[in-house]
C-alpha positions as CSV (number, residue, x, y, z in Angstrom):
1,M,44.3,43.2,35.8
2,A,47.3,45.2,33.7
3,A,45.0,48.4,34.5
4,L,45.1,47.9,38.1
5,L,48.8,47.2,38.1
6,Q,49.5,50.4,36.1
7,K,47.5,52.6,38.6
8,S,49.0,51.2,41.7
9,K,52.4,51.7,40.2
10,M,51.5,55.2,39.3
11,A,50.3,55.9,42.8
12,E,53.4,54.1,44.0
13,F,56.0,56.1,42.0
14,G,54.2,59.4,41.4
15,P,54.0,61.7,38.2
16,D,57.4,61.3,37.3
17,S,57.4,57.6,37.6
18,G,60.1,57.4,40.1
19,G,62.9,58.9,38.1
20,R,65.1,57.3,35.3
21,V,67.5,54.3,36.4
22,K,70.5,55.4,34.7
23,G,72.8,52.6,33.3
24,I,69.9,50.1,32.8
25,S,68.8,48.7,29.2
26,I,66.0,46.2,28.9
27,I,65.0,44.6,25.7
28,K,61.7,43.3,24.9
29,P,61.8,41.4,21.6
30,I,58.7,41.6,19.4
31,V,57.2,40.0,16.0
32,F,55.0,42.1,13.7
33,G,53.6,41.8,10.4
34,N,50.7,40.1,8.7
35,I,49.2,37.0,7.1
36,A,47.0,36.9,4.4
37,R,44.8,34.2,2.5
38,Y,43.4,34.6,-1.3
39,F,39.6,34.0,-1.5
40,G,40.0,32.2,-4.9
41,K,38.4,34.8,-6.8
42,K,37.3,38.5,-6.4
43,R,34.3,39.0,-4.2
44,E,31.4,40.5,-6.4
45,E,30.0,43.0,-3.6
46,D,33.3,44.9,-3.1
47,G,36.0,43.5,-5.4
48,H,38.2,42.3,-2.4
49,T,40.3,39.5,-3.1
50,H,42.0,38.5,0.5
51,Q,41.4,38.3,4.1
52,W,44.3,39.4,6.2
53,T,45.5,40.1,9.7
54,V,48.1,42.7,10.8
55,Y,49.6,42.1,14.2
56,V,52.2,42.9,16.9
57,K,52.9,40.1,19.3
58,P,55.6,39.2,21.9
59,F,58.5,37.0,20.6
60,R,58.5,35.0,24.0
61,N,55.3,33.8,25.7
62,E,54.6,36.7,27.7
63,D,51.7,39.3,28.4
64,M,52.7,42.6,26.8
65,S,49.8,44.4,28.4
66,V,51.7,44.4,31.7
67,Y,53.7,47.3,30.1
68,V,51.7,48.3,26.9
69,K,48.9,50.4,27.3
70,K,47.6,50.1,23.9
71,I,48.6,49.6,20.1
72,Q,47.3,51.6,17.3
73,F,46.9,50.5,13.9
74,K,46.7,53.1,11.0
75,L,45.1,51.3,8.0
76,H,44.6,53.0,4.4
77,E,42.3,55.7,4.4
78,S,39.8,53.8,2.3
79,Y,38.8,51.8,5.1
80,T,35.9,52.6,7.6
81,S,37.5,53.8,10.7
82,P,41.2,53.3,9.4
83,L,42.5,54.1,13.0
84,R,42.0,50.9,15.0
85,V,43.1,50.9,18.9
86,L,43.7,47.6,20.8
87,T,44.0,47.7,24.5
88,K,44.8,44.0,25.2
89,P,46.0,41.1,23.5
90,P,45.9,39.9,20.9
91,Y,47.0,43.0,19.3
92,E,45.7,42.2,15.8
93,V,43.2,43.8,13.2
94,T,41.5,41.5,10.6
95,E,40.2,42.8,7.4
96,T,39.6,42.1,3.9
97,G,40.8,43.9,0.8
98,W,42.4,43.8,-2.6
99,G,45.6,46.0,-2.5
100,E,48.9,46.3,-0.6
101,F,49.6,49.3,1.4
102,E,51.8,50.4,4.4
103,V,50.3,50.0,7.8
104,V,51.6,52.4,10.5
105,I,51.7,50.8,14.1
106,K,52.1,52.7,17.3
107,V,52.7,51.2,20.6
108,F,51.9,53.1,23.7
109,F,53.3,52.1,27.1
110,N,51.6,52.0,30.7
111,D,54.1,54.7,31.9
112,P,53.2,58.0,30.2
113,N,56.7,59.0,30.6
114,E,57.9,56.6,28.0
115,R,57.6,57.7,24.5
116,P,55.5,55.6,22.2
117,V,57.3,53.5,19.5
118,T,56.3,53.7,15.9
119,L,56.6,50.5,13.5
120,Y,56.1,50.7,9.9
121,H,54.7,47.3,7.9
122,L,54.0,46.9,4.3
123,L,50.9,44.8,4.2
124,K,51.4,41.8,1.9
125,L,48.8,39.8,-0.1
126,F,50.4,38.4,-2.9
127,Q,52.5,35.3,-2.9
128,S,56.3,35.2,-4.5
129,E,56.7,32.8,-7.3
130,T,58.5,30.5,-5.3
131,N,55.8,30.1,-2.8
132,L,53.3,29.7,-5.5
133,M,55.4,26.8,-7.0
134,L,55.4,25.2,-3.4
135,G,51.7,25.6,-3.4
136,K,51.6,27.7,-0.3
137,K,48.0,29.2,0.3
138,T,49.0,31.5,3.3
139,V,50.9,34.6,2.8
140,V,53.0,35.2,5.7
141,S,55.3,38.5,6.0
142,E,56.4,39.0,9.6
143,Q,59.6,40.4,11.2
144,Y,61.7,40.2,14.5
145,D,62.3,43.3,16.2
146,E,63.1,44.6,19.7
147,L,61.8,47.4,22.0
148,I,64.7,48.7,23.8
149,F,64.3,50.7,26.8
150,Q,67.3,52.8,27.9
151,D,67.4,54.2,31.4
152,P,63.8,53.5,32.1
153,T,61.8,54.9,34.7
154,Q,61.7,53.1,38.0
155,M,57.9,52.2,37.4
156,M,58.7,51.1,33.8
157,Q,61.6,48.8,35.2
158,Q,59.2,47.0,37.6
159,L,56.6,46.6,34.9
160,L,59.2,45.2,32.2
161,T,60.6,42.7,34.5
162,T,57.0,41.6,35.8
163,T,56.4,38.8,33.5
164,R,53.3,37.0,33.0
165,Q,52.6,34.1,30.3
166,L,50.5,34.8,27.4
167,T,49.3,31.4,26.8
168,L,49.5,28.0,28.8
169,G,50.5,26.0,25.3
170,P,53.2,26.3,23.3
171,H,54.0,29.8,21.7
172,K,54.8,29.7,18.0
173,H,55.3,32.1,15.2
174,E,54.4,31.6,11.5
175,T,58.0,32.3,10.7
176,D,61.2,29.9,12.1
177,F,63.3,32.6,13.4
178,D,65.6,30.3,14.8
179,E,66.1,28.9,11.3
180,V,66.1,32.5,9.8
181,E,68.9,33.3,12.4
182,R,70.8,30.3,11.1
183,K,70.7,31.4,7.5
184,T,71.5,34.7,8.4
185,V,74.7,33.6,10.5
186,N,75.8,31.2,7.6
187,S,75.4,34.1,4.9
188,I,77.2,36.4,7.1
189,Q,80.0,33.7,7.8
190,S,80.3,33.1,4.0
191,A,80.3,36.8,3.2
192,K,83.1,37.2,5.6
193,K,85.0,34.5,4.1
194,K,84.5,35.7,0.6
195,I,85.7,39.2,1.8
196,R,88.9,37.8,3.4
197,F,89.6,35.7,0.5
198,E,89.2,38.9,-1.8
199,I,91.5,41.0,0.6
200,T,94.1,38.4,0.4
201,E,94.0,38.5,-3.4
202,L,94.0,42.2,-3.6
203,N,97.1,42.4,-1.0
204,E,99.0,39.8,-3.4
205,R,98.1,42.0,-6.4
206,L,99.2,45.0,-4.7
207,K,102.4,43.2,-3.5
208,Q,103.0,42.3,-7.3
209,S,102.3,45.9,-8.4
210,K,104.8,47.2,-6.0
211,D,107.4,44.7,-7.0
212,A,106.9,45.6,-10.6
213,I,107.0,49.5,-9.9
214,Q,110.4,48.6,-7.9
215,Q,111.7,46.7,-10.8
216,F,111.0,49.7,-13.4
217,K,112.4,52.0,-11.0
218,D,115.5,49.8,-10.8
219,E,115.5,49.5,-14.4
220,I,114.9,53.3,-14.8
221,K,118.0,54.0,-12.5
222,K,120.2,51.6,-14.3
223,L,119.6,53.2,-17.6
224,E,120.2,56.7,-16.3
225,E,123.5,55.5,-15.0
226,Q,124.5,54.0,-18.2
227,E,123.4,57.3,-19.9
228,Q,125.6,59.3,-17.5
229,D,128.6,56.8,-18.1
230,R,128.3,57.4,-21.8
231,E,128.0,61.2,-21.1
232,E,131.2,61.0,-19.1
233,M,133.2,59.1,-21.8
234,S,132.3,61.4,-24.5
235,L,134.0,64.2,-22.4
């Protein structure tokens, strides 16, 4: 369906995709990262300890294939065929392994005039001490990001504004990003409050220093005047 839509748009807009639409900015929020689960022990045949899945998915419930042509995942060179390419959802790769490494993710768009976007994700396999204490078995390492299309082509604008649901059921993420946002906002507000307090305190200390300097200047002036009076009297 997405391929047919792409071909029809290319035919409609031509090789330049209809030219750029100035002053338009379209944002597509995404989530990318990985989950991993420990086998419980090292696998005898290859020494692998975890099964993991690395992925890119929409933040909202929408089919990214409307505007995404393919997503490329570059794994560690030790894997067979380390360059994995997905042309339709779900955009994910599942493998097993024993070590963490950086996955290079490249998103290509249906409009060839739009440059690919490269993402970098450090594959995480091992739990933090806190999660170990909480008894969590699945490692989750994912983040929110945004694909920003500034002055998109006419073709890309239509593709980006043509939304289609990815699933009929609820669309959830491993991470509660609303909670992350609340905590981040609270942290920022607390930091601002602390900074305001420190600025007020520094201003007060500065005022005290200025008052002390002025007091010293007045004392010095007074001593100079007294010294001058003594010199005049001695004459």
